[in-house]
All heavy atoms as an XYZ file, in Angstrom:
641
protein
N       7.001     -7.201     -0.615
C       8.181     -6.306     -0.895
C       8.881     -5.906      0.385
O       8.319     -5.476      1.330
C       7.596     -5.118     -1.527
C       8.634     -4.096     -1.924
S       7.889     -2.616     -2.659
C       9.149     -2.104     -3.708
N      10.151     -6.120      0.424
C      11.011     -5.760      1.553
C      11.201     -4.307      1.591
O      11.619     -3.592      0.673
C      12.345     -6.482      1.429
C      13.296     -6.178      2.525
C      12.885     -6.794      3.877
O      12.325     -7.860      3.879
O      12.983     -6.064      4.885
N      10.843     -3.654      2.787
C      10.942     -2.210      2.955
C      12.149     -1.839      3.793
O      12.408     -0.657      3.950
C       9.690     -1.642      3.545
C       8.533     -1.837      2.648
C       7.252     -1.148      3.204
N       7.068     -1.433      4.638
C       6.107     -1.004      5.387
N       5.157     -0.275      4.838
N       6.001     -1.289      6.634
N      12.815     -2.782      4.352
C      13.988     -2.381      5.284
C      15.130     -1.928      4.489
O      15.465     -2.371      3.419
C      14.313     -3.679      6.050
C      13.279     -4.069      7.011
C      13.731     -5.203      7.910
N      12.758     -5.478      8.880
C      11.792     -6.450      8.788
N      11.765     -7.165      7.717
N      10.894     -6.608      9.654
N      15.807     -0.928      5.088
C      17.017     -0.363      4.446
C      18.228     -1.280      4.613
O      19.111     -1.253      3.721
C      17.278      0.970      4.998
C      16.226      2.059      4.814
C      16.618      3.354      5.501
C      16.070      2.329      3.292
N      18.302     -2.041      5.754
C      19.525     -2.816      6.061
C      19.030     -4.204      6.420
O      18.011     -4.421      7.036
C      20.204     -2.182      7.210
C      20.522     -0.772      7.013
N      21.565     -0.379      6.242
C      20.025      0.371      7.575
C      21.642      1.008      6.198
N      20.681      1.465      7.021
N      19.893     -5.216      6.042
C      19.532     -6.605      6.370
C      19.572     -6.792      7.913
O      20.375     -6.157      8.596
C      20.582     -7.422      5.695
C      21.695     -6.455      5.357
C      21.035     -5.084      5.307
N      18.749     -7.661      8.399
C      18.703     -8.088      9.825
C      19.563     -9.226     10.147
O      19.651    -10.128      9.314
C      17.300     -8.301     10.291
C      16.472     -7.044     10.258
C      15.184     -7.293     10.920
N      14.454     -5.982     10.900
C      13.445     -5.637     11.770
N      13.112     -6.589     12.599
N      12.939     -4.536     11.650
N      20.183     -9.228     11.267
C      20.992    -10.327     11.759
C      20.268    -10.894     12.978
O      20.104    -10.145     13.944
C      22.402     -9.881     12.135
O      22.986     -9.274     10.889
C      23.292    -11.003     12.586
N      20.074    -12.215     13.026
C      19.481    -12.809     14.228
C      20.540    -12.717     15.333
O      21.703    -13.000     15.176
C      19.240    -14.254     13.839
C      19.240    -14.307     12.377
C      20.191    -13.182     11.901
N      20.023    -12.410     16.593
C      20.879    -12.315     17.787
C      20.057    -12.850     18.927
O      18.798    -12.967     18.816
C      21.349    -10.890     18.067
C      22.319    -10.447     17.031
C      20.303     -9.932     18.262
N      20.662    -13.181     20.032
C      20.022    -13.649     21.246
C      20.714    -13.149     22.466
O      21.696    -13.702     22.840
C      19.869    -15.172     21.265
C      19.256    -15.772     20.063
N      17.863    -15.760     19.867
C      19.709    -16.301     18.947
C      17.532    -16.247     18.764
N      18.645    -16.698     18.118
N      20.244    -12.024     23.015
C      20.750    -11.474     24.237
C      19.714    -10.656     24.967
O      18.748    -10.259     24.332
C      22.119    -10.782     24.002
C      22.038     -9.684     23.009
C      21.606     -8.355     23.436
C      22.469     -9.856     21.740
C      21.597     -7.349     22.464
C      22.450     -8.859     20.825
C      22.005     -7.589     21.232
N      19.976    -10.383     26.224
C      19.064     -9.606     27.017
C      19.371     -8.072     26.926
O      20.524     -7.683     26.698
C      19.176     -9.974     28.548
C      18.522    -11.309     28.786
C      18.441    -11.622     30.306
O      19.030    -10.826     31.101
O      17.825    -12.631     30.609
N      18.320     -7.306     27.050
C      18.526     -5.842     27.073
C      17.404     -5.284     27.940
O      16.378     -5.839     28.136
C      18.342     -5.319     25.649
N      17.714     -4.117     28.507
C      16.782     -3.396     29.330
C      16.296     -2.165     28.487
O      17.156     -1.438     27.934
C      17.397     -2.862     30.606
C      16.426     -2.136     31.465
C      17.040     -1.855     32.886
N      16.217     -1.066     33.718
C      15.166     -1.508     34.428
N      14.817     -2.760     34.386
N      14.412     -0.669     35.156
N      14.993     -2.071     28.381
C      14.417     -0.974     27.604
C      13.698     -0.078     28.575
O      12.816     -0.569     29.357
C      13.453     -1.458     26.577
C      12.802     -0.386     25.730
C      14.171     -2.488     25.536
N      14.025      1.200     28.576
C      13.424      2.226     29.422
C      12.805      3.333     28.726
O      13.483      3.896     27.737
C      14.504      2.768     30.405
O      15.067      1.732     31.120
C      13.882      3.797     31.404
N      11.497      3.695     28.870
C      11.024      4.872     28.246
C      11.655      6.113     28.745
O      11.801      6.330     29.983
C       9.443      4.943     28.584
O       8.903      6.126     28.180
N      11.968      6.949     27.903
C      12.601      8.294     28.256
C      11.582      9.280     28.708
O      11.864     10.279     29.333
C      13.430      8.883     27.155
C      14.692      8.015     26.768
C      15.405      8.698     25.568
C      15.595      7.864     27.931
N      10.255      9.030     28.432
C       9.251      9.953     28.833
C       8.565      9.552     30.115
O       7.996     10.318     30.830
C       8.215      9.987     27.702
C       8.888     10.584     26.507
S       8.081     10.804     24.987
C       7.002      9.786     24.381
N       8.709      8.255     30.479
C       8.135      7.710     31.772
C       9.127      6.724     32.257
O       9.027      5.531     32.018
C       6.795      7.096     31.556
N      10.208      7.159     32.984
C      11.264      6.269     33.436
C      10.804      5.041     34.201
O      11.549      4.074     34.202
C      12.249      7.063     34.212
C      12.980      8.119     33.408
C      14.321      7.611     33.043
N      15.045      8.628     32.293
C      16.081      8.263     31.494
N      16.379      6.992     31.314
N      16.689      9.127     30.846
N       9.662      5.119     34.831
C       9.095      3.945     35.555
C       8.719      2.837     34.598
O       8.535      1.680     35.096
C       7.985      4.340     36.515
C       6.702      4.804     35.833
C       6.702      6.206     35.454
O       7.674      6.943     35.587
O       5.726      6.664     34.832
N       8.560      3.169     33.385
C       8.221      2.090     32.382
C       9.507      1.522     31.855
O      10.155      2.130     30.948
C       7.349      2.609     31.284
C       6.931      1.496     30.329
C       5.977      1.966     29.217
O       5.648      3.155     29.111
N       5.567      1.041     28.387
N       9.951      0.462     32.427
C      11.212     -0.134     32.021
C      11.033     -1.639     32.217
O      10.338     -2.129     33.052
C      12.389      0.390     32.900
N      11.753     -2.438     31.393
C      11.687     -3.824     31.435
C      12.852     -4.543     30.794
O      13.422     -3.982     29.818
C      10.405     -4.256     30.685
O      10.258     -5.657     30.623
N      13.211     -5.647     31.355
C      14.189     -6.545     30.665
C      13.478     -7.360     29.630
O      12.358     -7.763     29.788
C      14.894     -7.363     31.681
C      15.930     -6.744     32.506
C      15.767     -6.156     33.739
C      17.286     -6.442     32.154
N      16.943     -5.579     34.096
C      17.856     -5.735     33.130
C      18.021     -6.778     30.970
C      19.216     -5.319     33.046
C      19.331     -6.372     30.934
C      19.962     -5.641     31.967
N      14.173     -7.627     28.541
C      13.573     -8.398     27.474
C      14.680     -9.020     26.656
O      15.866     -9.028     27.000
N      14.302     -9.697     25.524
C      15.229    -10.446     24.717
C      15.291     -9.809     23.339
O      14.281     -9.585     22.707
C      14.715    -11.870     24.575
C      15.523    -12.806     23.727
C      15.028    -14.220     23.798
N      13.533    -14.284     23.668
C      12.836    -14.306     22.545
N      13.469    -14.254     21.366
N      11.547    -14.428     22.634
N      16.434     -9.499     22.892
C      16.666     -8.918     21.498
C      16.717    -10.100     20.556
O      17.462    -11.067     20.789
C      17.938     -8.103     21.413
C      18.208     -7.611     19.988
C      17.844     -6.873     22.385
N      15.900    -10.044     19.527
C      15.752    -11.166     18.583
C      16.628    -10.984     17.270
O      17.204    -11.897     16.800
C      14.332    -11.319     18.048
S      13.124    -11.406     19.343
N      16.648     -9.692     16.805
C      17.481     -9.432     15.618
C      17.818     -7.854     15.594
O      17.210     -7.140     16.287
C      16.823     -9.882     14.331
C      15.557     -9.185     13.983
O      15.509     -7.944     14.042
O      14.572     -9.855     13.781
N      18.867     -7.625     14.817
C      19.434     -6.210     14.730
C      19.776     -5.920     13.353
O      20.047     -6.838     12.563
C      20.628     -6.103     15.589
C      20.412     -6.272     17.029
S      22.031     -6.119     17.987
C      22.273     -4.409     17.871
N      19.759     -4.659     12.952
C      20.298     -4.154     11.709
C      21.063     -2.884     12.064
O      21.151     -2.425     13.262
C      19.225     -3.874     10.673
O      18.465     -2.765     11.005
N      21.579     -2.211     10.985
C      22.244     -0.942     11.254
C      21.300      0.127     11.801
O      21.770      1.064     12.421
C      22.921     -0.424      9.990
C      24.118     -1.212      9.556
C      24.682     -0.584      8.368
C      25.914     -1.315      7.833
N      26.445     -0.708      6.644
N      20.038     -0.001     11.507
C      19.100      1.037     11.889
C      17.975      0.665     12.831
O      17.191      1.475     13.277
C      18.380      1.587     10.622
O      17.704      0.570      9.912
N      18.007     -0.687     13.251
C      16.940     -1.075     14.103
C      17.113     -2.324     14.881
O      18.059     -3.115     14.585
N      16.256     -2.512     15.873
C      16.328     -3.701     16.814
C      14.919     -4.217     16.992
O      13.995     -3.415     17.189
C      16.925     -3.301     18.114
C      18.383     -2.911     17.931
C      16.696     -4.408     19.236
C      19.083     -2.434     19.209
N      14.776     -5.459     17.032
C      13.515     -6.150     17.446
C      13.754     -6.789     18.810
O      14.696     -7.463     19.019
C      13.095     -7.274     16.469
C      12.184     -6.724     15.383
O      11.489     -5.694     15.576
N      12.166     -7.467     14.279
N      12.859     -6.534     19.678
C      12.919     -7.088     21.071
C      11.631     -7.616     21.493
O      10.524     -7.075     21.046
C      13.457     -6.026     22.064
N      11.643     -8.697     22.328
C      10.427     -9.221     22.904
C      10.447     -8.814     24.383
O      11.425     -9.095     25.122
C      10.336    -10.723     22.772
C       9.137    -11.311     23.451
C      10.344    -11.081     21.325
N       9.385     -8.111     24.799
C       9.351     -7.571     26.153
C       7.950     -7.876     26.799
O       6.922     -8.055     26.129
C       9.446     -6.007     26.152
C      10.738     -5.501     25.510
C      10.560     -3.962     25.269
C      11.836     -5.789     26.414
N       7.919     -7.899     28.134
C       6.632     -8.201     28.786
C       5.717     -6.981     28.874
O       4.594     -7.043     29.248
C       7.068     -8.638     30.156
C       8.433     -8.109     30.476
C       9.075     -7.979     29.065
N       6.270     -5.791     28.553
C       5.469     -4.534     28.605
C       5.265     -3.928     27.192
O       6.285     -3.994     26.428
C       6.193     -3.509     29.429
C       6.425     -3.765     30.879
C       7.209     -2.563     31.480
C       5.071     -3.842     31.626
N       4.108     -3.398     26.911
C       3.971     -2.741     25.601
C       4.596     -1.287     25.680
O       4.666     -0.699     26.747
C       2.460     -2.582     25.480
C       1.942     -2.536     26.848
C       2.867     -3.369     27.703
N       5.066     -0.856     24.526
C       5.481      0.511     24.323
C       4.713      1.053     23.214
O       4.414      0.332     22.256
C       6.993      0.547     24.108
C       7.893      0.353     25.340
C       8.085     -0.928     25.772
C       8.420      1.350     26.004
C       8.909     -1.182     26.878
C       9.201      1.200     27.214
C       9.398     -0.117     27.582
N       4.415      2.385     23.224
C       3.577      3.029     22.199
C       4.535      3.453     21.047
O       5.629      3.899     21.244
C       2.825      4.117     22.705
N       4.004      3.311     19.842
C       4.832      3.866     18.634
C       5.094      5.307     18.895
O       4.254      6.019     19.501
C       3.826      3.712     17.458
C       3.039      2.515     17.804
C       2.826      2.603     19.298
N       6.297      5.749     18.584
C       6.845      7.076     18.756
C       7.463      7.328     20.188
O       8.118      8.296     20.359
C       5.871      8.163     18.426
N       7.341      6.323     21.114
C       8.013      6.448     22.419
C       9.479      6.509     22.213
O      10.035      5.771     21.399
C       7.617      5.311     23.327
C       6.359      5.337     24.047
O       5.685      6.359     23.951
O       6.002      4.355     24.707
N      10.151      7.405     22.881
C      11.568      7.488     22.869
C      12.089      6.495     24.005
O      11.548      6.581     25.137
C      12.098      8.869     23.119
C      11.625      9.919     22.029
C      12.109     11.283     22.393
C      12.205      9.525     20.663
N      13.043      5.632     23.662
C      13.503      4.693     24.639
C      15.020      4.658     24.659
O      15.783      5.082     23.739
C      12.959      3.251     24.322
C      11.479      3.200     24.463
C      13.375      2.797     22.918
N      15.511      4.059     25.821
C      16.919      3.823     25.992
C      17.096      2.288     26.115
O      16.309      1.664     26.815
C      17.406      4.492     27.269
C      18.905      4.155     27.662
C      19.306      4.777     28.853
O      19.382      6.006     28.921
N      19.501      4.066     29.969
N      18.014      1.767     25.394
C      18.308      0.320     25.407
C      19.649      0.142     26.063
O      20.686      0.715     25.608
C      18.359     -0.267     24.028
C      17.076     -0.368     23.239
C      16.868      0.825     22.376
C      17.001     -1.668     22.477
N      19.749     -0.750     27.049
C      20.957     -1.102     27.745
C      21.299     -2.499     27.439
O      20.505     -3.410     27.798
C      20.870     -0.815     29.219
C      20.553      0.576     29.621
C      20.293      0.683     31.075
O      21.109      0.439     31.890
O      19.141      0.989     31.399
N      22.399     -2.771     26.685
C      22.778     -4.117     26.310
C      24.226     -4.320     26.595
O      25.048     -3.606     26.094
C      22.482     -4.350     24.847
C      21.073     -4.121     24.423
S      20.911     -4.185     22.590
C      21.724     -2.726     22.145
N      24.558     -5.371     27.420
C      25.987     -5.555     27.776
C      26.643     -4.297     28.170
O      26.299     -3.639     29.109
C      26.655     -6.364     26.635
N      27.614     -3.777     27.394
C      28.338     -2.618     27.664
C      27.961     -1.478     26.811
O      28.680     -0.444     26.671
C      29.864     -2.851     27.601
C      30.331     -3.285     26.202
O      29.426     -3.560     25.366
O      31.508     -3.366     25.974
N      26.755     -1.515     26.192
C      26.245     -0.480     25.245
C      24.982      0.165     25.707
O      24.199     -0.490     26.316
C      26.074     -1.072     23.915
O      27.317     -1.578     23.356
N      24.874      1.455     25.410
C      23.541      2.100     25.625
C      23.231      2.838     24.268
O      23.985      3.466     23.763
C      23.660      3.190     26.775
C      22.361      3.944     26.851
C      24.052      2.470     28.054
N      22.022      2.488     23.807
C      21.483      3.022     22.553
C      20.187      3.864     22.779
O      19.460      3.550     23.737
C      21.196      2.063     21.480
C      22.325      1.054     21.109
C      21.801     -0.009     20.245
C      23.372      1.895     20.378
N      19.942      4.828     22.047
C      18.705      5.601     22.071
C      17.911      5.337     20.785
O      18.521      5.152     19.738
C      18.990      7.129     22.167
C      19.710      7.600     23.433
C      19.926      9.112     23.314
C      19.042      7.256     24.640
N      16.562      5.200     20.995
C      15.826      4.895     19.805
C      14.358      5.374     19.905
O      13.928      5.962     20.940
N      13.624      5.038     18.861
C      12.169      5.414     18.826
C      11.401      4.155     18.503
O      11.778      3.471     17.619
C      11.930      6.465     17.797
C      10.524      6.919     17.647
C      10.321      7.939     16.523
N      11.002      7.530     15.285
C      10.460      6.734     14.329
N       9.300      6.235     14.527
N      11.122      6.415     13.223
N      10.356      3.833     19.247
C       9.528      2.708     18.964
C       8.766      2.848     17.649
O       8.168      3.976     17.527
C       8.559      2.464     20.171
C       7.583      1.275     19.850
C       9.307      2.160     21.446
N       8.868      1.893     16.816
C       8.191      1.952     15.469
C       6.846      1.190     15.567
O       5.832      1.598     15.018
C       9.053      1.420     14.407
C       8.339      1.440     13.046
C      10.435      2.229     14.386
N       6.971      0.055     16.308
C       5.685     -0.764     16.509
C       5.791     -1.596     17.724
O       6.867     -1.783     18.269
C       5.412     -1.664     15.224
C       6.551     -2.633     14.959
C       6.563     -3.849     15.631
C       7.464     -2.324     13.993
C       7.646     -4.688     15.302
C       8.460     -3.165     13.687
C       8.592     -4.437     14.400
O       9.573     -5.267     14.060
N       4.595     -1.972     18.245
C       4.441     -2.907     19.414
C       3.336     -3.834     19.071
O       2.150     -3.433     19.000
C       4.191     -2.065     20.671
O       4.074     -2.843     21.757
N       3.668     -5.161     18.904
C       2.688     -6.114     18.416
C       2.580     -7.163     19.545
O       3.544     -7.825     19.955
C       3.169     -6.818     17.172
C       3.389     -5.764     16.038
C       2.196     -7.920     16.735
C       4.008     -6.357     14.779
N       1.303     -7.404     20.049
C       1.165     -8.471     21.107
C       1.492     -9.869     20.511
O       1.214    -10.150     19.390
C      -0.378     -8.375     21.378
C      -0.865     -7.086     20.824
C       0.080     -6.724     19.752
N       2.233    -10.642     21.336
C       2.585    -11.986     20.993
C       2.417    -12.789     22.252
O       3.296    -12.906     23.095
C       4.017    -12.056     20.546
C       4.325    -11.631     19.152
C       5.551    -12.188     18.548
O       6.450    -12.712     19.307
O       5.773    -12.143     17.301
N       1.182    -13.404     22.377
C       0.911    -14.058     23.622
C       0.854    -13.123     24.789
O       0.143    -12.094     24.762
N       1.545    -13.417     25.803
C       1.625    -12.533     27.017
C       2.769    -11.466     26.899
O       3.004    -10.751     27.826
C       1.823    -13.319     28.248
O       3.125    -14.027     28.183
N       3.430    -11.446     25.745
C       4.503    -10.453     25.520
C       4.287     -9.617     24.339
O       3.251     -9.677     23.680
C       5.898    -11.226     25.447
C       6.120    -12.087     26.696
C       7.568    -12.362     26.898
O       8.357    -12.309     25.922
N       7.879    -12.765     28.099
N       5.266     -8.738     24.076
C       5.121     -7.831     22.894
C       6.343     -7.788     22.093
O       7.462     -7.702     22.579
C       4.816     -6.409     23.432
C       3.594     -6.291     24.168
C       3.534     -6.614     25.584
C       2.406     -5.945     23.575
C       2.368     -6.540     26.268
C       1.202     -5.869     24.289
C       1.179     -6.234     25.623
N       6.177     -7.822     20.775
C       7.301     -7.679     19.823
C       7.417     -6.219     19.562
O       6.475     -5.535     19.051
C       7.093     -8.414     18.530
C       8.225     -8.324     17.475
C       9.515     -8.857     18.012
C       7.733     -8.967     16.202
N       8.533     -5.592     19.896
C       8.810     -4.176     19.852
C       9.835     -3.866     18.742
O      10.985     -4.469     18.883
C       9.289     -3.577     21.181
C       8.417     -4.021     22.394
C       9.408     -2.092     21.153
C       7.038     -3.473     22.343
N       9.552     -3.098     17.777
C      10.452     -2.632     16.786
C      11.019     -1.264     17.163
O      10.189     -0.379     17.433
N      12.308     -1.104     17.223
C      12.897      0.120     17.642
C      13.880      0.593     16.603
O      14.828     -0.066     16.243
C      13.660     -0.044     18.952
C      12.616     -0.563     20.047
C      14.233      1.271     19.481
C      13.342     -1.023     21.337
N      13.674      1.831     16.126
C      14.654      2.519     15.191
C      15.699      3.142     16.082
O      15.310      3.929     16.996
C      13.930      3.523     14.411
N      17.024      2.842     15.822
C      18.048      3.372     16.702
C      18.828      4.452     16.013
O      18.865      4.513     14.729
C      18.983      2.277     17.197
C      18.219      1.303     18.099
C      19.630      1.549     16.041
N      19.510      5.288     16.795
C      20.315      6.388     16.297
C      21.747      5.973     16.371
O      22.170      5.387     17.311
C      20.057      7.653     17.051
C      18.611      8.081     16.974
C      18.372      9.345     17.778
O      19.246      9.771     18.485
N      17.134      9.747     17.817
């Protein structure tokens, strides 16, 4: 059963994700897909669920909350709910 509120669109671009609670935890990664309410990114660093983060992509800056962080080999699939 699909629980998402909005359909996802596949995308391929880089973004920098920075923890707002620990600014030294920051990493460049790849955004895989987006919807009106969320973003999936693959990053080399894990982020904990409920972490508040800032995403910098091209000429945009978004704020969000980490929903999940799943290990994928040596990287992590991070789900971020955005505002």
